[in-house]
DOROSE-920160 format. One record per residue: x, y, z of N, C-alpha, C in turn; residue number from 1. Coordinates in steps of 0.2 Angstrom, whole numbers, plus 2048, in hexadecimal, padded with zeros to 3 digits. Atoms other than C-alpha are relative to their C-alpha. Example, Ala and Ser with C-alpha at 12.3 -4.5 7.8 and 13.67 -1.06 7.14 Angstrom:
% DOROSE-920160
+------+------+------+-------+-------+-------+------+------+------+------+
| n.px | n.py | n.pz | ca.px | ca.py | ca.pz | c.px | c.py | c.pz | resi |
+------+------+------+-------+-------+-------+------+------+------+------+
|  804 |  7FA |  800 |   83E |   7EA |   827 |  804 |  806 |  800 |    1 |
|  7FC |  7FA |  7FF |   844 |   7FB |   824 |  7FC |  805 |  803 |    2 |
+------+------+------+-------+-------+-------+------+------+------+------+
% end
This chain:
% DOROSE-920160
+------+------+------+-------+-------+-------+------+------+------+------+
| n.px | n.py | n.pz | ca.px | ca.py | ca.pz | c.px | c.py | c.pz | resi |
+------+------+------+-------+-------+-------+------+------+------+------+
|  801 |  807 |  801 |   9B4 |   8A4 |   108 |  7FB |  7FD |  804 |    1 |
|  806 |  803 |  7FD |   9A5 |   89A |   10C |  802 |  7F9 |  803 |    2 |
|  7FE |  807 |  7FD |   9A7 |   88B |   118 |  7FA |  7FD |  802 |    3 |
|  806 |  804 |  7FF |   99B |   87D |   11A |  801 |  7FE |  807 |    4 |
|  800 |  802 |  7F9 |   998 |   87B |   12D |  7FF |  7F8 |  800 |    5 |
|  801 |  807 |  7FF |   99A |   869 |   132 |  7FC |  7FF |  806 |    6 |
|  804 |  801 |  7FA |   98C |   863 |   13D |  7FF |  7F8 |  800 |    7 |
|  801 |  807 |  7FF |   98A |   852 |   145 |  7FA |  7FE |  7FE |    8 |
|  807 |  804 |  802 |   97D |   846 |   13E |  7FC |  804 |  7FB |    9 |
|  804 |  7FD |  806 |   978 |   851 |   12F |  801 |  7FB |  7FA |   10 |
|  7FF |  805 |  806 |   975 |   844 |   121 |  802 |  804 |  7FA |   11 |
|  7FE |  7FD |  806 |   97D |   847 |   111 |  7FE |  7FB |  7FA |   12 |
|  802 |  805 |  805 |   977 |   840 |   100 |  804 |  803 |  7FA |   13 |
|  7FD |  7FE |  806 |   980 |   841 |   0EF |  7FB |  7FF |  7FA |   14 |
|  805 |  801 |  805 |   975 |   844 |   0E0 |  804 |  801 |  7F9 |   15 |
|  7FC |  800 |  806 |   980 |   840 |   0D1 |  7FD |  7FC |  7FA |   16 |
|  803 |  803 |  806 |   97A |   83C |   0C0 |  7F9 |  803 |  7FF |   17 |
|  806 |  7FE |  801 |   969 |   83E |   0B9 |  7FB |  7FF |  806 |   18 |
|  805 |  800 |  7FB |   95A |   841 |   0C5 |  7FD |  7F9 |  800 |   19 |
|  804 |  807 |  800 |   952 |   830 |   0BF |  805 |  7FB |  803 |   20 |
|  7FB |  805 |  7FD |   962 |   827 |   0C6 |  7FF |  7FF |  807 |   21 |
|  800 |  800 |  7F8 |   960 |   82C |   0D8 |  7FA |  802 |  803 |   22 |
|  807 |  7FE |  7FD |   94E |   832 |   0DA |  7FE |  7FC |  806 |   23 |
|  803 |  804 |  7FB |   948 |   823 |   0E3 |  804 |  800 |  807 |   24 |
|  7FC |  800 |  7FA |   957 |   822 |   0EF |  7FF |  806 |  804 |   25 |
|  800 |  7FA |  7FD |   956 |   834 |   0F3 |  7F9 |  801 |  804 |   26 |
|  807 |  800 |  7FD |   943 |   834 |   0F6 |  800 |  7FC |  807 |   27 |
|  800 |  805 |  7FA |   945 |   825 |   102 |  804 |  803 |  806 |   28 |
|  7FC |  7FD |  7FB |   953 |   82D |   10B |  7FD |  806 |  804 |   29 |
|  803 |  7FB |  7FD |   94A |   83D |   10E |  7FA |  7FE |  804 |   30 |
|  805 |  802 |  7FC |   93B |   834 |   114 |  802 |  7FD |  807 |   31 |
|  7FE |  803 |  7F9 |   945 |   82C |   122 |  802 |  806 |  805 |   32 |
|  7FE |  7FA |  7FC |   94A |   83E |   128 |  7FB |  802 |  805 |   33 |
|  806 |  7FD |  7FC |   941 |   846 |   137 |  7FE |  806 |  7FD |   34 |
|  803 |  7FA |  802 |   936 |   854 |   133 |  804 |  806 |  803 |   35 |
|  7FC |  7FA |  7FF |   940 |   865 |   133 |  807 |  7FE |  801 |   36 |
|  7F9 |  802 |  800 |   950 |   85B |   132 |  804 |  804 |  7FB |   37 |
|  7FB |  7FD |  804 |   960 |   860 |   129 |  802 |  7FB |  7FB |   38 |
|  7FD |  804 |  805 |   967 |   859 |   119 |  805 |  804 |  7FC |   39 |
|  7FC |  7FD |  805 |   976 |   85D |   10E |  800 |  7FC |  7F9 |   40 |
|  800 |  803 |  807 |   974 |   859 |   0FB |  806 |  802 |  7FC |   41 |
|  7FB |  7FF |  805 |   983 |   858 |   0F0 |  7FE |  7FF |  7F9 |   42 |
|  802 |  801 |  806 |   97E |   85A |   0DE |  805 |  801 |  7FA |   43 |
|  7FD |  7FF |  807 |   986 |   857 |   0CD |  7FC |  7FC |  7FB |   44 |
|  805 |  803 |  805 |   978 |   854 |   0C1 |  7FE |  805 |  7FB |   45 |
|  802 |  7FC |  806 |   973 |   85A |   0B0 |  7F8 |  800 |  800 |   46 |
|  807 |  800 |  7FF |   961 |   857 |   0B5 |  7FD |  7F9 |  7FE |   47 |
|  803 |  806 |  801 |   955 |   84A |   0AF |  7F8 |  801 |  801 |   48 |
|  807 |  800 |  7FF |   943 |   846 |   0B4 |  7FE |  806 |  805 |   49 |
|  802 |  7FA |  7FC |   93A |   856 |   0BA |  7FB |  7FD |  805 |   50 |
|  804 |  804 |  7FB |   92E |   84A |   0C3 |  804 |  7FE |  806 |   51 |
|  7FB |  802 |  7FB |   93C |   843 |   0CD |  802 |  805 |  804 |   52 |
|  7FD |  7FA |  7FC |   943 |   854 |   0D2 |  7FA |  803 |  804 |   53 |
|  806 |  7FE |  7FC |   931 |   859 |   0D7 |  7FF |  7FC |  806 |   54 |
|  801 |  804 |  7FA |   930 |   84A |   0E2 |  804 |  801 |  806 |   55 |
|  7FB |  7FE |  7FB |   940 |   84F |   0EB |  7FE |  807 |  803 |   56 |
|  802 |  7F9 |  7FD |   93A |   861 |   0ED |  7FA |  7FF |  804 |   57 |
|  806 |  801 |  7FC |   929 |   85B |   0F3 |  802 |  7FD |  807 |   58 |
|  7FE |  803 |  7F9 |   932 |   850 |   101 |  803 |  806 |  804 |   59 |
|  7FD |  7FB |  7FC |   93D |   85F |   106 |  7FB |  805 |  803 |   60 |
|  805 |  7FB |  7FD |   92E |   86A |   108 |  7FB |  7FD |  805 |   61 |
|  805 |  803 |  7FB |   922 |   85E |   110 |  803 |  7FF |  807 |   62 |
|  7FC |  802 |  7FA |   92F |   859 |   11D |  803 |  806 |  803 |   63 |
|  7FD |  7FA |  7FD |   935 |   86B |   11F |  807 |  7FF |  801 |   64 |
|  7F9 |  802 |  7FF |   946 |   865 |   11D |  805 |  806 |  7FE |   65 |
|  7FB |  7FA |  801 |   955 |   872 |   11E |  805 |  7FD |  7FC |   66 |
|  7FC |  803 |  804 |   95E |   86D |   10F |  806 |  805 |  7FE |   67 |
|  7FB |  7FD |  803 |   96F |   873 |   109 |  802 |  7FD |  7FA |   68 |
|  7FE |  803 |  806 |   974 |   870 |   0F7 |  807 |  803 |  7FE |   69 |
|  7F9 |  7FE |  802 |   986 |   870 |   0F2 |  801 |  7FE |  7F8 |   70 |
|  800 |  802 |  807 |   988 |   870 |   0DF |  808 |  7FF |  7FF |   71 |
|  7F9 |  802 |  801 |   998 |   866 |   0DC |  803 |  801 |  7F9 |   72 |
|  7FE |  7FF |  807 |   998 |   868 |   0C9 |  7FB |  803 |  7FC |   73 |
|  806 |  7FD |  804 |   988 |   86A |   0BF |  7FA |  7FF |  804 |   74 |
|  807 |  801 |  7FE |   976 |   86D |   0C5 |  7FC |  804 |  7FB |   75 |
|  804 |  7FE |  806 |   96B |   86F |   0B6 |  7F9 |  7FE |  800 |   76 |
|  806 |  803 |  802 |   95A |   86D |   0B0 |  7FC |  7FF |  806 |   77 |
|  805 |  802 |  7FB |   94E |   864 |   0BB |  804 |  800 |  807 |   78 |
|  7FC |  800 |  7FA |   95C |   863 |   0C9 |  800 |  807 |  803 |   79 |
|  801 |  7F9 |  7FE |   95A |   876 |   0CA |  7FA |  801 |  805 |   80 |
|  806 |  800 |  7FB |   949 |   873 |   0D3 |  803 |  7FE |  807 |   81 |
|  7FD |  802 |  7FA |   953 |   86A |   0E1 |  804 |  806 |  803 |   82 |
|  7FB |  7FA |  7FF |   960 |   878 |   0E1 |  7FB |  806 |  803 |   83 |
|  804 |  7FA |  7FE |   952 |   885 |   0E3 |  7FC |  7FE |  807 |   84 |
|  804 |  802 |  7FA |   949 |   87B |   0F1 |  805 |  800 |  806 |   85 |
|  7FB |  800 |  7FB |   959 |   87C |   0FC |  7FF |  807 |  804 |   86 |
|  7FF |  7FA |  7FC |   95A |   888 |   10B |  806 |  804 |  7FF |   87 |
|  7FA |  7FE |  801 |   96C |   88A |   108 |  803 |  7FD |  7F9 |   88 |
|  7FD |  802 |  806 |   975 |   889 |   0F7 |  807 |  802 |  7FF |   89 |
|  7F9 |  7FF |  801 |   987 |   887 |   0F4 |  803 |  7FE |  7F9 |   90 |
|  7FD |  802 |  807 |   991 |   888 |   0E3 |  807 |  802 |  800 |   91 |
|  7F9 |  7FE |  801 |   9A3 |   889 |   0DE |  800 |  804 |  7F9 |   92 |
|  7FF |  7FC |  806 |   9AA |   895 |   0D0 |  7FF |  7FB |  7FA |   93 |
|  800 |  805 |  806 |   9AA |   885 |   0C5 |  7F9 |  7FD |  7FF |   94 |
|  806 |  803 |  801 |   998 |   880 |   0C8 |  7FC |  802 |  7FA |   95 |
|  803 |  7FE |  806 |   98D |   880 |   0B9 |  7F8 |  7FE |  801 |   96 |
|  807 |  801 |  7FF |   97A |   882 |   0B9 |  7FD |  802 |  7F9 |   97 |
|  804 |  7FF |  806 |   96F |   881 |   0A9 |  7F9 |  801 |  801 |   98 |
|  807 |  7FE |  800 |   95E |   88A |   0A9 |  7FD |  7FF |  7F9 |   99 |
|  803 |  800 |  806 |   953 |   885 |   09B |  7F8 |  7FE |  801 |  100 |
|  807 |  802 |  800 |   940 |   882 |   097 |  800 |  7F9 |  800 |  101 |
|  801 |  807 |  800 |   939 |   871 |   099 |  801 |  7FD |  7F9 |  102 |
|  7FF |  803 |  807 |   93D |   865 |   08B |  7FB |  7F9 |  801 |  103 |
|  804 |  806 |  800 |   931 |   857 |   086 |  803 |  7FB |  7FC |  104 |
|  7FD |  806 |  803 |   938 |   846 |   082 |  7FC |  7FA |  801 |  105 |
|  804 |  806 |  800 |   92F |   836 |   07E |  802 |  7FB |  7FB |  106 |
|  7FF |  805 |  805 |   934 |   826 |   076 |  7FA |  7FB |  7FF |  107 |
|  806 |  804 |  801 |   922 |   81F |   077 |  7FD |  802 |  7FA |  108 |
|  805 |  7FF |  806 |   917 |   81D |   068 |  7F9 |  801 |  803 |  109 |
|  807 |  7FE |  7FE |   907 |   826 |   06C |  7FC |  803 |  7FA |  110 |
|  805 |  7FE |  805 |   8F8 |   82B |   062 |  7FF |  808 |  801 |  111 |
|  801 |  7F9 |  800 |   8F3 |   83D |   05E |  7FC |  803 |  806 |  112 |
|  804 |  7FE |  7FB |   8E6 |   83E |   06C |  805 |  800 |  807 |  113 |
|  7FC |  800 |  7FA |   8F3 |   839 |   07A |  805 |  805 |  7FF |  114 |
|  7FB |  7FB |  801 |   900 |   845 |   072 |  7FD |  807 |  802 |  115 |
|  803 |  7FA |  7FF |   8F4 |   853 |   073 |  7FF |  801 |  808 |  116 |
|  801 |  800 |  7F9 |   8EF |   84F |   085 |  807 |  801 |  804 |  117 |
|  7F9 |  7FF |  7FD |   902 |   84E |   08A |  802 |  807 |  7FF |  118 |
|  7FE |  7F9 |  801 |   905 |   85F |   082 |  7FD |  804 |  804 |  119 |
|  803 |  7FB |  7FB |   8F8 |   867 |   08C |  802 |  7FF |  807 |  120 |
|  7FD |  801 |  7F9 |   8FF |   85F |   09C |  806 |  803 |  800 |  121 |
|  7F9 |  7FD |  800 |   910 |   864 |   097 |  800 |  807 |  801 |  122 |
|  800 |  7F9 |  7FF |   90B |   876 |   095 |  7FE |  802 |  807 |  123 |
|  802 |  7FF |  7F9 |   902 |   876 |   0A6 |  806 |  7FF |  805 |  124 |
|  7FA |  801 |  7FC |   911 |   86E |   0AE |  805 |  805 |  800 |  125 |
|  7FB |  7FB |  801 |   91D |   87B |   0A7 |  7FE |  806 |  804 |  126 |
|  802 |  7FA |  7FC |   912 |   889 |   0AE |  800 |  7FF |  807 |  127 |
|  800 |  801 |  7F9 |   910 |   881 |   0BF |  808 |  800 |  802 |  128 |
|  7F9 |  7FF |  7FE |   923 |   87F |   0BF |  803 |  807 |  801 |  129 |
|  7FE |  7F9 |  800 |   926 |   891 |   0BB |  7FD |  803 |  807 |  130 |
|  802 |  7FE |  7F9 |   91B |   895 |   0CB |  804 |  7FD |  805 |  131 |
|  7FC |  803 |  7FB |   925 |   889 |   0D5 |  807 |  804 |  800 |  132 |
|  7FA |  7FD |  801 |   935 |   891 |   0CF |  800 |  807 |  803 |  133 |
|  801 |  7FA |  7FD |   92E |   8A2 |   0D4 |  801 |  800 |  808 |  134 |
|  800 |  801 |  7F9 |   92B |   89C |   0E6 |  807 |  7FE |  802 |  135 |
|  7FA |  802 |  7FE |   93C |   893 |   0E7 |  806 |  805 |  7FF |  136 |
|  7FB |  7FB |  801 |   947 |   8A1 |   0E0 |  7FF |  807 |  802 |  137 |
|  801 |  7F9 |  7FD |   93E |   8B0 |   0E7 |  801 |  806 |  7FC |  138 |
|  7FF |  7FA |  803 |   944 |   8C1 |   0E2 |  805 |  7FF |  7FA |  139 |
|  7FB |  802 |  805 |   951 |   8B9 |   0D6 |  7FC |  7FD |  7FA |  140 |
|  804 |  804 |  805 |   942 |   8B1 |   0CC |  800 |  804 |  7F9 |  141 |
|  7FF |  7FD |  806 |   943 |   8BE |   0BE |  806 |  7FE |  7FC |  142 |
|  7FA |  802 |  804 |   955 |   8BA |   0BA |  7FF |  7F9 |  7FE |  143 |
|  801 |  807 |  801 |   951 |   8A7 |   0BB |  7FB |  800 |  7FA |  144 |
|  804 |  800 |  805 |   943 |   8AA |   0AF |  803 |  802 |  7F9 |  145 |
|  7FC |  7FE |  806 |   94E |   8B4 |   0A3 |  805 |  7FA |  7FE |  146 |
|  7FB |  805 |  802 |   95C |   8A6 |   0A4 |  7FC |  7FA |  7FD |  147 |
|  803 |  805 |  802 |   94F |   899 |   0A1 |  7FE |  801 |  7F9 |  148 |
|  802 |  7FF |  806 |   948 |   8A1 |   092 |  805 |  800 |  7FB |  149 |
|  7FA |  800 |  805 |   959 |   8A3 |   08A |  804 |  7FA |  800 |  150 |
|  7FC |  806 |  800 |   95F |   892 |   08F |  807 |  801 |  802 |  151 |
|  7F9 |  7FD |  7FE |   96E |   899 |   099 |  804 |  7FB |  804 |  152 |
|  7FB |  803 |  7FC |   97D |   890 |   0A0 |  803 |  805 |  805 |  153 |
|  7FD |  7FB |  7FB |   983 |   899 |   0B0 |  805 |  7FD |  804 |  154 |
|  7FB |  803 |  7FB |   992 |   897 |   0BB |  7FE |  801 |  807 |  155 |
|  802 |  7FF |  7F8 |   992 |   896 |   0CE |  801 |  807 |  801 |  156 |
|  7FF |  7F9 |  7FE |   999 |   8A8 |   0CE |  7FA |  804 |  7FE |  157 |
|  806 |  7FD |  802 |   98A |   8AE |   0C4 |  7FA |  7FF |  805 |  158 |
|  806 |  802 |  7FC |   97E |   8A5 |   0CF |  801 |  803 |  807 |  159 |
|  7FF |  7FC |  7F9 |   986 |   8AC |   0DF |  7FF |  807 |  7FF |  160 |
|  801 |  7F9 |  802 |   986 |   8BD |   0D7 |  7F9 |  802 |  800 |  161 |
|  808 |  7FF |  801 |   973 |   8BC |   0D4 |  7FD |  7FF |  807 |  162 |
|  803 |  801 |  7F9 |   971 |   8B8 |   0E7 |  7FD |  7F9 |  801 |  163 |
|  804 |  806 |  7FF |   96B |   8A6 |   0E4 |  804 |  7FB |  804 |  164 |
|  7FC |  805 |  7FD |   97A |   89D |   0EC |  806 |  804 |  804 |  165 |
|  7F9 |  7FE |  7FD |   98A |   89F |   0F7 |  805 |  7FD |  7FC |  166 |
|  7FB |  803 |  804 |   99A |   89D |   0EE |  806 |  7FD |  804 |  167 |
|  7FB |  803 |  7FD |   9A7 |   891 |   0F4 |  806 |  800 |  7FC |  168 |
|  7FA |  800 |  804 |   9B9 |   894 |   0EF |  804 |  7FA |  801 |  169 |
|  7FD |  806 |  7FF |   9C3 |   885 |   0EC |  808 |  800 |  801 |  170 |
|  7F9 |  800 |  800 |   9D4 |   88C |   0ED |  802 |  802 |  808 |  171 |
+------+------+------+-------+-------+-------+------+------+------+------+
% end
């Protein structure tokens, strides 16, 4: 059984809902932490803005923060970048993680030239994110690539078995 060690004065943040809903608050909170500080992030998110998730990963890396991520329920899509950036990752048997390729969504009315330019940017961004995932997930990256290509849902048990997280038993 994994235990979360309680440490005095370690800030904790809850990241619940779409990345877009809490990105600003999380970035501001991380900016206030001292360099090389610690943080515990509790996640229950189906994803959202990849740019928002990248902003949080960037803050974690720039400030060299020692982050622990605890997946409360779901950690999918863009939220997986934050999961990957943590030094310590904790899941329950009931945690759910969805790996999939980037999806393009836009409600804007744009002309063909803008759409073409966005498609090129989107293709480059997806390639760059694959490189980032390789760095974040290390030796498990081939599995992550396989799961992403297949659009796989995984349980906390499967994630722990792959060596990507520690399993917390709730009983």
